[in-house]
DRENVOLO-66557 format. One record per residue (C-alpha): y, x negated, z negated; residue in three letters. Coordinates in steps of 0.2 Angstrom, whole numbers, padded with zeros to 4 digits, always signed. Example, Ala and Ser with C-alpha at 12.3 -4.5 7.8 and 13.67 -1.06 7.14 Angstrom:
-0022-0062-0039ala -0005-0068-0036ser 
END
This chain:
-0624-0249-0099met -0613-0234-0099ala -0599-0227-0110thr -0604-0214-0123asp -0592-0199-0120ile -0590-0196-0138arg -0587-0213-0145thr -0581-0224-0131gly -0595-0237-0135arg -0607-0244-0123lys -0624-0235-0122gly -0638-0230-0111gln -0634-0220-0095gly -0621-0221-0081gly -0605-0213-0090gly -0588-0216-0084pro -0576-0228-0091ser -0557-0225-0095ser -0542-0236-0098gly -0536-0225-0112ser -0552-0216-0118pro -0544-0207-0132gly -0530-0198-0122asp -0541-0195-0107glu -0556-0188-0116leu -0545-0177-0127ala -0538-0169-0111glu -0555-0167-0103leu -0562-0159-0118his -0549-0146-0118arg -0553-0140-0100met -0563-0124-0098arg -0581-0125-0093leu -0592-0110-0087leu -0611-0112-0089val -0622-0101-0079val -0641-0098-0081asp -0652-0083-0082asp -0664-0090-0095val -0656-0089-0113pro -0665-0104-0120thr -0658-0115-0105asn -0641-0107-0107leu -0641-0112-0126ala -0647-0129-0122leu -0634-0132-0109leu -0620-0127-0121arg -0627-0138-0135ala -0628-0153-0123gln -0610-0150-0118leu -0604-0148-0136ala -0612-0164-0141ser -0601-0172-0127gly -0586-0165-0135gly -0583-0150-0125phe -0579-0135-0135thr -0571-0123-0123asn -0587-0117-0115val -0590-0100-0108thr -0608-0093-0104ala -0614-0082-0091ala -0631-0075-0090ala -0633-0073-0071gly -0625-0074-0055gly -0616-0057-0055his -0610-0061-0073asp -0603-0077-0068ala -0593-0069-0054leu -0586-0057-0066asp -0580-0071-0078val -0573-0080-0063leu -0563-0065-0057glu -0556-0061-0074arg -0551-0079-0075ser -0538-0078-0061ile -0521-0076-0068gly -0504-0070-0060pro -0501-0086-0052asp -0517-0084-0042glu -0525-0099-0051arg -0541-0098-0062ser -0542-0104-0080ser -0560-0111-0077val -0560-0130-0073asp -0578-0133-0069ala -0595-0123-0067val -0612-0129-0072val -0623-0117-0061leu -0642-0115-0061asp -0648-0112-0044ile -0664-0101-0047lys -0658-0085-0054met -0666-0068-0049pro -0650-0057-0047asp -0639-0069-0037leu -0644-0087-0035asp -0633-0102-0037gly -0631-0104-0018tyr -0624-0087-0016ala -0612-0089-0031val -0606-0105-0025cys -0603-0098-0007arg -0593-0083-0015arg -0582-0095-0025met -0578-0105-0009arg -0573-0089+0000glu -0560-0085-0014glu -0544-0095-0013pro -0541-0095-0032ala -0559-0102-0035leu -0562-0112-0020ala -0557-0129-0028asp -0567-0127-0044ile -0580-0141-0045pro -0598-0134-0046val -0612-0145-0054val -0629-0137-0049met -0644-0139-0059val -0662-0134-0054thr -0680-0136-0059gly -0686-0138-0041tyr -0695-0153-0036asp -0685-0169-0040arg -0675-0175-0025trp -0681-0162-0013gln -0671-0164+0003glu -0670-0145+0007glu -0663-0142-0010thr -0650-0155-0010ile -0645-0150+0008his -0643-0132+0003ala -0633-0136-0012ala -0620-0146-0003tyr -0620-0133+0011glu -0616-0120-0001ala -0601-0130-0008gly -0608-0139-0023ala -0599-0154-0030thr -0614-0162-0037asp -0633-0158-0041ile -0644-0162-0056leu -0663-0160-0056phe -0672-0155-0072lys -0676-0162-0084pro -0661-0173-0086phe -0653-0182-0101arg -0638-0176-0110thr -0628-0191-0105ala -0632-0188-0087glu -0625-0170-0088leu -0610-0176-0098ile -0606-0189-0085asn -0608-0178-0070arg -0597-0165-0078val -0584-0178-0083val -0583-0185-0065thr -0581-0167-0058ala -0567-0163-0071leu -0558-0180-0066lys -0559-0175-0048leu -0552-0158-0052lys -0538-0165-0062arg -0533-0177-0049glu -0534-0164-0036arg -0523-0152-0046asp -0511-0166-0050leu -0509-0170-0032arg -0507-0152-0027arg -0494-0150-0041gln -0485-0165-0035arg -0485-0158-0017glu -0478-0141-0023arg -0465-0150-0033glu -0460-0161-0017leu -0460-0145-0007glu -0448-0137-0019ala -0438-0152-0020glu -0436-0153-0002leu -0432-0135-0001ala -0419-0137-0014glu -0412-0153-0005arg -0410-0143+0011arg -0401-0129+0002val -0390-0142-0007met -0386-0151+0010glu -0382-0134+0018ala -0371-0131+0002arg -0363-0148+0004leu -0359-0145+0022gln -0351-0129+0018tyr -0341-0135+0003leu -0334-0150+0013val -0326-0138+0025gly -0322-0123+0013his -0310-0118-0001asp -0320-0114-0017asp -0308-0101-0023leu -0306-0090-0007thr -0321-0095+0003gly -0309-0098+0018leu -0310-0114+0028ala -0300-0129+0020asn -0287-0140+0029arg -0300-0152+0034arg -0311-0139+0042arg -0296-0131+0051leu -0291-0148+0058glu -0308-0150+0065gln -0308-0132+0073ile -0290-0135+0080leu -0296-0151+0089glu -0310-0142+0098val -0300-0126+0101ala -0285-0136+0109ser -0298-0144+0121leu -0305-0127+0125asn -0288-0120+0128ala -0283-0135+0140gln -0300-0132+0150ala -0299-0113+0150ser -0281-0110+0153gly -0280-0098+0138gln -0266-0100+0125pro -0269-0105+0107leu -0258-0099+0093ser -0257-0104+0075leu -0249-0094+0060leu -0244-0105+0045tyr -0241-0094+0029leu -0232-0101+0014asp -0231-0089-0001leu -0214-0086-0007asp -0211-0091-0026arg -0229-0092-0029phe -0225-0105-0043lys -0217-0091-0053leu -0234-0082-0055ile -0243-0098-0060asn -0230-0103-0072asp -0227-0086-0081arg -0245-0079-0080glu -0256-0095-0079gly -0268-0102-0066his -0280-0088-0068gly -0267-0075-0063ala -0262-0086-0048gly -0280-0088-0042asp -0282-0069-0042arg -0266-0067-0032ser -0273-0080-0020leu -0289-0070-0018ile -0279-0054-0014leu -0269-0063-0001val -0285-0070+0007ala -0293-0053+0007asn -0278-0046+0016thr -0279-0060+0029leu -0298-0056+0032arg -0294-0039+0038lys -0287-0047+0054his -0302-0059+0056ala -0311-0056+0073gly -0318-0065+0087pro -0308-0081+0091gly -0299-0080+0074thr -0301-0093+0061his -0294-0092+0043leu -0290-0106+0032ala -0282-0110+0015arg -0273-0127+0018ile -0265-0130+0002ser -0262-0122-0015ala -0251-0108-0008asp -0252-0110+0011glu -0264-0101+0023phe -0266-0102+0042ala -0273-0091+0055leu -0279-0099+0072leu -0279-0087+0086leu -0289-0092+0102glu -0283-0083+0117gly -0267-0076+0109ala -0250-0079+0117asp -0234-0081+0108arg -0229-0063+0108glu -0246-0057+0102arg -0246-0070+0088ala -0228-0065+0083arg -0233-0047+0082arg -0248-0051+0071leu -0237-0062+0060ala -0225-0047+0057glu -0239-0036+0053thr -0246-0048+0040ile -0229-0051+0033arg -0226-0032+0030ala -0244-0030+0022glu -0241-0044+0010leu -0223-0038+0006glu -0231-0021+0002ser -0244-0029-0011leu -0240-0027-0029arg -0248-0038-0042tyr -0248-0034-0060glu -0252-0046-0075ser -0249-0042-0093arg -0238-0028-0090gly -0227-0037-0077arg -0227-0032-0059arg -0225-0045-0045tyr -0221-0043-0027thr -0230-0055-0015leu -0221-0061+0001ser -0224-0075+0013ala -0213-0085+0025ser -0223-0087+0042ile -0221-0100+0055gly -0229-0096+0073val -0233-0110+0086ala -0241-0108+0102thr -0250-0120+0114met -0249-0113+0132glu -0265-0112+0141gly -0269-0127+0152gly -0256-0138+0144val -0261-0154+0136ala -0259-0155+0118gly -0268-0159+0101arg -0272-0148+0087gly -0263-0159+0075ala -0247-0156+0085glu -0249-0137+0085leu -0252-0138+0066leu -0236-0148+0063ala -0226-0136+0074gln -0232-0121+0064ala -0227-0130+0048asp -0210-0134+0054gln -0208-0116+0060ala -0213-0110+0042cys -0200-0122+0035tyr -0187-0114+0046ser -0193-0097+0040ala -0190-0102+0022lys -0173-0110+0026arg -0168-0094+0034glu -0171-0084+0018gly -0190-0082+0016arg -0201-0067+0019asn -0199-0068+0037arg -0207-0074+0053val -0200-0089+0063his -0207-0094+0080val -0207-0112+0083tyr -0193-0120+0094ala -0191-0138+0099glu -0176-0140+0088thr -0185-0135+0072asp -0193-0152+0069gly -0179-0162+0074ala -0167-0152+0063leu -0178-0153+0048ala -0180-0172+0050asp -0161-0175+0053met -0157-0165+0037glu -0169-0175+0027his -0165-0192+0034asp -0146-0189+0032ser -0149-0187+0014arg -0159-0202+0011trp -0154-0215+0025gly -0138-0220+0017glu -0145-0220-0001arg -0159-0232+0005leu -0148-0244+0013arg -0137-0245-0002arg -0152-0247-0013ala -0158-0262-0002leu -0141-0270-0003glu -0137-0267-0021ala -0154-0269-0029gly -0157-0251-0032gly -0176-0252-0029leu -0186-0253-0045val -0204-0260-0045leu -0217-0252-0056ala -0234-0260-0059phe -0251-0250-0062gln -0266-0260-0069pro -0282-0261-0059val -0297-0264-0070val -0313-0273-0066arg -0327-0262-0072leu -0340-0275-0076arg -0330-0282-0090asp -0315-0270-0092his -0303-0284-0088ala -0286-0281-0079val -0287-0292-0064thr -0273-0284-0053his -0258-0274-0053tyr -0253-0262-0039glu -0234-0264-0035val -0226-0247-0034leu -0208-0244-0028val -0195-0232-0035arg -0177-0228-0031leu -0165-0228-0045arg -0152-0213-0044glu -0134-0215-0049asp -0138-0206-0065asp -0152-0218-0069gly -0166-0207-0065ser -0180-0213-0054leu -0186-0205-0037val -0204-0206-0032leu -0208-0214-0015pro -0214-0197-0008gly -0196-0192-0008glu -0189-0206+0002phe -0203-0216+0011leu -0205-0203+0026pro -0186-0205+0029ala -0188-0224+0028ala -0202-0223+0041glu -0192-0213+0053arg -0176-0224+0051leu -0186-0240+0054gly -0182-0246+0036leu -0200-0249+0031met -0201-0268+0036pro -0185-0272+0027glu -0191-0262+0011leu -0209-0270+0012asp -0200-0288+0013arg -0190-0284-0002glu -0205-0279-0012val -0215-0294-0007val -0200-0306-0011arg -0197-0298-0028arg -0216-0298-0033thr -0217-0317-0028leu -0202-0320-0038glu -0209-0311-0053leu -0225-0321-0052ile -0216-0338-0051ala -0204-0333-0065arg -0218-0329-0078leu -0233-0340-0074pro -0239-0341-0093glu -0238-0322-0095arg -0246-0317-0079leu -0259-0330-0078gly -0270-0328-0063thr -0267-0309-0061leu -0266-0303-0043gly -0254-0290-0036phe -0257-0277-0023asn -0242-0273-0011val -0242-0258+0000asn -0238-0261+0019leu -0232-0249+0032ser -0239-0249+0049gly -0221-0253+0056his -0221-0269+0046thr -0237-0275+0054leu -0229-0273+0071his -0215-0284+0065asp -0219-0301+0073ser -0208-0310+0060ala -0217-0303+0045phe -0231-0315+0044val -0219-0330+0045asp -0208-0322+0031phe -0224-0321+0020val -0228-0339+0024arg -0211-0345+0019glu -0210-0334+0004ala -0227-0340-0003leu -0221-0358+0000ser -0204-0356-0008arg -0212-0347-0023ser -0227-0359-0025gly -0238-0344-0027val -0255-0345-0019pro -0259-0332-0006gly -0275-0327-0016arg -0263-0318-0029arg -0257-0306-0016ile -0267-0291-0009thr -0259-0281+0005phe -0264-0263+0005glu -0264-0253+0021leu -0265-0234+0020thr -0276-0223+0031glu -0260-0213+0036thr -0250-0229+0041ala -0244-0227+0059ala -0253-0240+0069ile -0246-0240+0086ala -0255-0256+0091asp -0271-0259+0082pro -0274-0275+0090glu -0258-0282+0085arg -0260-0275+0067ala -0277-0283+0066gly -0270-0300+0072glu -0257-0299+0058ala -0269-0295+0045leu -0280-0309+0050gly -0265-0321+0049gln -0261-0315+0032leu -0279-0318+0026arg -0277-0335+0034ala -0263-0338+0021leu -0276-0334+0007gly -0270-0316+0005cys -0282-0302+0004arg -0282-0285+0013val -0287-0268+0005ala -0289-0252+0015leu -0281-0238+0005asp -0285-0219+0004asp -0302-0223+0012phe -0312-0208+0017gly -0297-0197+0019ser -0298-0196+0038gly -0308-0202+0053phe -0296-0217+0056ser -0301-0226+0040thr -0318-0230+0048tyr -0309-0236+0064thr -0298-0247+0053tyr -0313-0253+0044leu -0321-0258+0060lys -0306-0266+0068arg -0297-0274+0053phe -0302-0289+0042pro -0304-0280+0025val -0309-0286+0008asp -0307-0270-0002tyr -0310-0251+0001leu -0299-0241-0011lys -0307-0224-0011ile -0296-0209-0008asp -0290-0202-0025gly -0293-0185-0019gly -0312-0188-0020phe -0310-0196-0038ile -0299-0183-0047gln -0313-0169-0047gln -0327-0181-0047leu -0334-0176-0064ala -0338-0158-0058trp -0337-0158-0039asp -0354-0161-0031ser -0346-0163-0014val -0335-0177-0020asp -0349-0185-0029gln -0359-0186-0013ala -0345-0192-0003leu -0340-0206-0015val -0359-0212-0016arg -0359-0213+0003ser -0343-0223+0004ile -0350-0235-0009val -0366-0237+0001glu -0355-0241+0016ile -0345-0254+0007ala -0361-0262+0000arg -0369-0263+0017ala -0353-0272+0023leu -0351-0282+0008glu -0334-0275+0003lys -0328-0272-0014glu -0323-0255-0019thr -0308-0248-0030val -0307-0230-0037ala -0290-0223-0038glu -0284-0208-0049phe -0296-0211-0063val -0290-0198-0076gly -0303-0197-0090asp -0318-0206-0098glu -0331-0195-0089glu -0324-0200-0072thr -0323-0218-0077leu -0341-0218-0082glu -0346-0210-0066leu -0337-0223-0055val -0345-0237-0065arg -0362-0229-0063arg -0360-0228-0044tyr -0357-0246-0043gly -0338-0246-0039ile -0331-0263-0044his -0313-0258-0049tyr -0303-0243-0055ala -0286-0238-0058gln -0277-0222-0064gly -0268-0214-0079tyr -0284-0215-0090his -0283-0234-0088leu -0265-0237-0088gly -0249-0229-0081arg -0237-0238-0070pro -0225-0248-0081val -0208-0255-0076leu 
END
């Protein structure tokens, strides 16, 4: 028993069956058929038989040449034919069915159209069957045949055509998707190393170029020079005219620098208003002359906005690594930065060539301002603790607080850690400062057990503190004295922490974990050392660098990087934390990526 093509009921014949006959048959009935026969009565009968099977989109051709004309006109601008199947009589006087079928197979736009041949030759004649398939027929019917037989053969041919079309459409979509992905990957690689606004390399890319160039300079004996430009009073344009005007002035500066690009020259925008030029093969004097030329060109620029005219100028630091001398690119960048600072200190709009005293002098001035104030704060309780909530994303519960330190001025104002921590690092005060934060955090937990419940607290640690052999004993005694279980404390180690002895630091972190404390790797992804730390140190949490989170909602590069970090954490069974979550859209994204915890102003500001 077979399925009637019109009703879906069982009947005589060998018709096809379908899991969803209504939808499938409706789709098949809409497909276009071409019926070809030179005998008008046969042509009318074929059309009537197909119509009885539900096919209404049927075109008739009264011979072979007529059929080829219809097929040629059916080819659209996309080089595809609108005809879905052909019912083709073999015996025709002008051009027989074999010739028509062969012509179709030679035309790319027609080659895949199924052809059901019909013939009145002796039934099952071997030569006829062989010739039909040799010409490219899909199927063959011998007259006389029943309507159901014709319908079933056509339906089968159309199904094959549809499946082939769907497969090829999917192949085209996959090819387009792969091409788009290759373009996106290339774009991603470009954006990771370039500044969106100016198109110049960014700081990350410059640092990579510097490392390679410094090795080449050592090997070749050629000098390597770096110009570090800081625009003078750029903030004035931004504040008065807005960021749009500021961006236009930055593009103007970038285009001025491009005029000096050439072989062995690398340009970069390394911060909001800072640029760099790396000059391979340029000695100190050549670099100084170029810096003077650029300074004069920038000074001559005039920028107008809303009727106001601004003069652009830059302080430029120059540093040179002599050929064949061992040194790292990071050192050259730091020296050029110090020289730029000296140029600003000397009055701005000038060039300063790095001297050994530049870095020491700047550090001494900074440290002299903060050293005594830090010691006084440690002795007199001038350090203030602030607490920022860390939210568990699966239930939006606050589970931890990060402990942040502030310095209280004599007038009561608070100084953020970026102002005084560098001096504390250089003066060797970080171990003492970290101990003070740990001691006061444990005292707070012990003093307010009912209010704080089981909340955890994250304390930042300096690399210097990890090298302090007595620090673990201090934590052990402080935990015992306060009665606070170690699991309430997580120690955060930043990517930028100075780890002189990674083996000793790893041992210290392992000993802290043995006390029940946890370890978080902060600023993860901000530099290559994070992956080294992840491999060497016993880590429980990865805190994704906030620089990747701040623009996550619209920056495809940050999105790709954050997803990759989450995959790494998942593979290593580490929990993840997103910092700097500033809005609901970003929060939704980090939740969707599978990040476990989040913190930022959108979830809660630090409270005293």
